[in-house]
Residue, then its C-alpha position, 0 to 999 in steps of 0.5 A: m809775406t815770406t813763405a816756404t815750402m816744405t819738402s817730403k821729409g818735413q824740411i823747410t828751407i828759412p827764408a834769407a831775410v827771416r833768417s837775417a831779421l832772426g840773426v841766425e845762421a847755420g847750426d843756430r837753433v830755432e824755436f818754434v812757440e805756439v801762440e794759440a791754437g794752430r798758430f806759433e811763432l819762430v824764436a831765435a835759441t841762439q842767446s844764452v840765459t845770462a843775456l835775460k838778466g835785468l829783463a824783470r824787475r824787483p818787486a816794490t816789496a818782498v813776498s813771502i813763501a806763504a802768500m806766493n803758495r797762497a796766491i799759486a793755490a787760488r790760481g790752481a783752484k780757479a783752473r778747475 
């Protein structure tokens, strides 16, 4: 396990092994994503949004706007 120490200013140095695994260099951005209460993941935010192209598949059949609205309304009702 790799560790780092926080300074009095709230800063940490990301260990070299972690920087290498993430592919980040000086000046690159990283994001802290909360995956559950009190647990975060460090994600490199260096790629362009165009790198996501093709990641999601097209649905087998087209979904209508009305069907989307019904799904949103049903999900919203469950949240209350």
